[in-house]
C-alpha positions in Angstrom: 11.6 11.5 -35.5 12.4 7.8 -34.7 13.6 8.6 -31.2 10.2 9.6 -29.8 6.5 8.8 -30.3 4.8 12.0 -31.3 1.4 10.4 -31.7 0.8 12.1 -35.1 -2.4 10.2 -35.8 -3.8 11.3 -32.4 -2.9 14.9 -33.2 -4.8 14.7 -36.5 -7.8 13.1 -34.8 -7.9 15.9 -32.2 -7.6 18.5 -35.0 -10.6 16.9 -36.7 -12.6 16.7 -33.4 -12.3 20.4 -32.8 -12.2 21.4 -36.4 -9.0 23.3 -35.6 -7.8 25.5 -38.5 -4.9 26.9 -36.5 -2.8 24.9 -34.1 -0.2 26.2 -31.6 2.7 23.7 -30.9 4.4 24.0 -27.6 7.4 21.8 -26.5 10.4 21.9 -24.2 13.9 22.7 -25.5 15.0 19.2 -26.3 12.0 18.5 -28.6 12.0 21.7 -30.6 14.3 20.4 -33.3 11.4 18.1 -34.3 8.9 20.9 -34.6 9.4 21.6 -38.3 8.4 18.0 -39.2 5.3 18.2 -37.1 4.3 21.5 -38.8 4.6 19.9 -42.2 2.5 16.9 -41.1 -0.3 19.2 -39.7 -0.2 21.4 -42.8 -0.5 18.3 -45.0 -3.7 17.5 -43.1 -5.1 20.9 -44.0 -4.5 23.0 -40.9 -2.0 25.7 -40.2 0.5 25.4 -37.3 2.6 27.9 -35.3 5.6 26.9 -33.2 6.0 28.6 -29.8 9.6 29.5 -29.3 9.2 30.5 -25.6 10.7 28.3 -22.9 8.4 25.5 -21.7 9.2 24.4 -18.2 6.6 21.7 -17.6 3.0 20.5 -17.8 2.0 23.5 -15.7 3.4 25.9 -18.3 0.7 25.6 -21.0 0.5 28.4 -23.5 -3.1 29.4 -23.1 -2.6 33.2 -23.4 -0.3 32.8 -26.4 -2.9 30.6 -28.1 -5.6 33.3 -27.5 -3.4 36.0 -28.8 -2.8 34.0 -32.0 -6.4 33.0 -32.4 -5.4 29.3 -32.3 -8.1 26.7 -32.1 -6.0 24.0 -30.4 -2.8 23.8 -28.3 -0.7 20.7 -28.7 1.7 20.5 -25.8 4.5 17.9 -26.1 6.7 16.2 -23.6 4.6 16.1 -20.4 1.6 14.3 -19.0 -1.6 16.2 -18.5 -1.7 18.6 -15.5 -3.9 21.5 -16.4 -7.4 20.0 -16.9 -9.4 23.1 -18.0 -8.2 25.7 -20.5 -10.1 28.3 -22.5 -8.7 26.8 -25.7 -8.7 22.9 -26.1 -5.3 21.4 -25.3 -3.9 18.1 -26.2 -1.0 16.7 -24.1 1.3 14.5 -26.2 3.5 12.6 -23.7 6.2 11.9 -26.3 7.5 8.6 -25.0 11.1 7.8 -25.9 11.9 4.7 -28.0 15.4 4.3 -26.5 16.0 1.0 -24.7 17.5 1.0 -21.2 19.3 -2.4 -21.0 22.8 -1.1 -21.6 22.4 1.8 -19.2 21.3 -0.5 -16.4 24.4 -2.6 -17.0 26.4 0.6 -16.5 24.7 1.0 -13.1 25.5 -2.5 -11.9 28.7 -1.5 -9.9 26.9 1.5 -8.3 24.2 -0.8 -7.0 26.5 -3.2 -5.1 25.7 -2.0 -1.6 21.9 -1.5 -2.2 19.5 -4.4 -2.1 16.1 -2.6 -2.3 15.7 -0.2 -5.2 13.1 2.4 -5.8 12.5 2.7 -9.5 11.4 6.1 -11.0 11.4 7.9 -14.3 10.1 10.9 -16.2 7.2 10.5 -18.7 9.5 9.9 -21.7 10.7 6.5 -20.3 7.6 5.3 -18.5 7.2 2.5 -21.0 10.6 1.1 -20.0 9.8 0.7 -16.2 8.6 -2.9 -16.4 11.6 -3.9 -18.5 14.0 -2.1 -16.1 12.4 -3.8 -13.1 12.8 -7.2 -14.8 16.5 -6.6 -15.5 17.2 -5.3 -12.0 15.4 -8.3 -10.5 17.7 -10.6 -12.5 20.6 -8.8 -10.9 19.3 -9.9 -7.5 17.6 -6.6 -6.5 14.2 -6.1 -4.9 12.5 -3.4 -7.0 9.7 -1.2 -5.7 7.7 1.2 -7.9 5.7 3.7 -6.0 2.1 4.8 -6.7 0.7 7.6 -4.6 -2.2 8.2 -6.9 -1.3 11.8 -7.7 0.4 11.4 -11.1 -0.6 9.7 -14.4 1.6 6.6 -13.9 3.2 4.6 -11.1 6.9 5.4 -10.8 6.5 8.7 -12.6 8.1 11.9 -11.2 7.7 15.5 -12.4 9.7 18.6 -11.4 7.3 19.6 -8.6 5.8 16.3 -7.5 7.8 13.3 -6.1 4.9 11.7 -4.3 5.5 8.3 -6.0 9.1 8.3 -4.7 8.2 9.6 -1.2 5.5 6.9 -0.9 8.2 4.1 -0.9 11.2 5.9 0.6 10.9 3.9 3.8 11.0 0.6 1.8 14.1 1.1 -0.3 17.8 1.7 0.2 18.3 3.8 -2.9 16.6 5.2 -5.9 17.2 4.7 -9.6 16.0 7.4 -12.0 15.8 6.6 -15.7 16.3 9.7 -17.8 18.7 12.4 -18.8 20.1 15.2 -16.8 20.1 16.1 -13.1 16.8 17.9 -12.8 14.4 15.1 -11.8 16.9 13.0 -10.0 17.9 15.9 -7.7 14.2 16.3 -6.9 14.1 12.7 -5.8 17.2 13.1 -3.6 15.7 16.2 -2.0 12.3 14.6 -1.5 13.5 11.3 0.0 17.1 12.0 1.3 18.1 8.7 -0.2 21.1 7.9 -2.5 19.9 8.5 -6.0 21.5 7.0 -9.2 20.8 8.3 -12.7 20.5 5.8 -15.5 20.9 8.0 -18.6 19.8 6.1 -21.8 20.8 9.0 -24.0 24.5 9.0 -23.0 24.4 5.3 -22.0 25.9 5.9 -18.6 25.0 5.7 -14.9 26.1 7.9 -12.0 25.4 8.7 -8.4 24.4 12.3 -7.5 25.0 12.4 -3.7 27.5 15.3 -4.0 25.2 17.4 -6.1 22.3 16.9 -3.7 24.6 17.9 -0.7 25.5 21.1 -2.6 21.9 22.0 -3.1 21.2 21.4 0.6 24.1 23.7 1.6 22.7 26.4 -0.7 19.3 26.1 0.8 20.5 26.4 4.3 22.5 29.5 3.4 19.5 31.1 1.8 17.3 30.4 4.8 19.8 31.8 7.2 20.2 35.0 5.1 16.4 35.4 4.8 16.1 35.4 8.6 17.6 38.9 8.6 15.4 40.2 5.9 13.1 43.1 6.8 11.3 43.5 3.5 10.0 40.5 1.5 8.7 40.1 -2.0 6.0 37.4 -2.4 6.3 36.0 -5.9 3.1 34.9 -7.7 3.4 32.9 -10.9 1.0 33.6 -13.7 1.4 30.4 -15.7 -1.8 28.3 -15.5 -0.4 25.5 -13.3 1.7 27.8 -11.1 -0.8 30.4 -10.0 -1.2 30.2 -6.2 -2.7 33.6 -5.3 -4.4 32.4 -2.1 -1.2 30.8 -0.8 0.7 34.1 -1.6 -1.9 36.1 0.4 -1.5 33.7 3.4 2.3 34.0 3.2 2.0 37.8 3.2 -0.2 37.7 6.3 2.3 35.4 8.0 5.2 37.5 7.1 3.5 40.6 8.5 2.6 38.8 11.7 6.3 38.2 12.2 7.1 41.9 11.7 8.2 41.8 8.1 7.1 44.2 5.4 5.7 42.1 2.5 4.8 43.0 -1.1 3.1 40.8 -3.8 4.8 40.6 -7.2 3.3 38.7 -10.1 4.8 37.6 -13.4 4.9 34.8 -16.0 8.7 34.7 -16.1 10.3 34.9 -12.6 13.9 35.4 -13.5 16.8 37.2 -11.7 16.9 40.2 -14.1 13.3 41.2 -13.4 13.9 41.2 -9.7 16.8 43.7 -10.0 14.2 46.4 -10.3 13.4 46.0 -6.6 16.6 46.9 -4.7 14.7 47.6 -1.5 13.5 44.0 -1.2 15.8 41.9 1.0 14.5 38.4 0.1 11.8 36.7 -1.9 9.2 33.9 -1.1 8.4 32.0 -4.2 4.8 30.6 -4.5 5.2 29.5 -8.1 7.3 26.6 -9.2 9.6 25.5 -6.3 12.3 24.6 -8.7 12.9 28.3 -9.4 14.2 28.5 -5.8 16.0 25.2 -5.7 17.8 25.1 -9.0 19.0 28.7 -9.6 19.9 30.2 -6.2 23.2 31.6 -7.4 21.6 33.4 -10.3 19.6 35.6 -7.8 21.3 38.4 -5.9 18.8 38.0 -3.0 17.6 34.8 -1.2 14.6 33.2 -2.9 12.9 30.7 -0.7 10.1 28.2 -1.2 7.1 28.5 1.0 8.2 25.6 3.2 11.6 27.2 3.6 10.0 30.4 4.8 8.2 28.3 7.4 11.7 27.6 8.8 12.4 31.3 8.9 9.2 31.8 10.9 9.8 28.9 13.2 6.9 26.9 11.9 9.2 24.1 10.7 12.7 23.1 11.6 15.5 22.6 9.2 15.6 18.9 10.3 11.9 18.5 9.5 12.5 20.0 6.1 15.0 17.3 5.3 13.4 14.4 7.0 10.0 15.0 5.4 11.3 16.0 2.0 9.5 19.4 2.1 11.7 21.1 -0.5 9.4 19.6 -3.1 6.0 17.9 -3.0 
């Protein structure tokens, strides 16, 4: 429990505020090992707690339906900043900031930064408290550090899986981006949104590495999927049913556009949009995804048919060009 701030006192205050007798705990994979401790803490306070074992993909994926089914009085959602502002059942977002320092990881990045003078600094919510410290350390290394704030997210410099507006707002002012955090997920989003060299500073593994080749691989996959979808006669328009991923009106607009260009188009809705579920529709040639864009970008090889983002479908229809898609970072927001 000493690696993250779970804001246990704030949880207890919120339980008291709503007089919550039953609490549903929801968290992404990496935080679930801490769930048992949190249940014990809540039970000591006099309420019961249930742990959701379903996957949790982001702030958009809040377990409202599950909480209703379980007659929960409160949802406590860990690991993300607030996105869904209105829910039938009260929801507390616990950002779960990491307590890990970044100094050693930045030292590991020193050699990778040699050819870059102006650095855009970004991170996920877990390491947002370390941004100022990281900026100070990089400045001492002779770098000009820029932290973007487009006003769409909770903090300057923050990125989430579907929104890189803070990075895009400063892309023209920097030579490269540094992302503080573990794994490829967010950093690949930065690379695709800005088309700038992106370096990961991983405080968990205490290492730093450039992801240029990984980003090129994703671009090649996207180009291949778009080209394949141009020959599709029948399209499936995917609608996400998770609270922050439901874009029905956009799906209807895409269906109208597809039919205008001579395609047959069908609407398909679901909470989990995974490859196995789509195997039940062999007559569909390609899919347009109006839910989370990362479903299309991160798992193309798992799907047997092309699965495009809405902006990628605009390339198929001739509304956008492939060059515009790259230049304007339209793979993600």
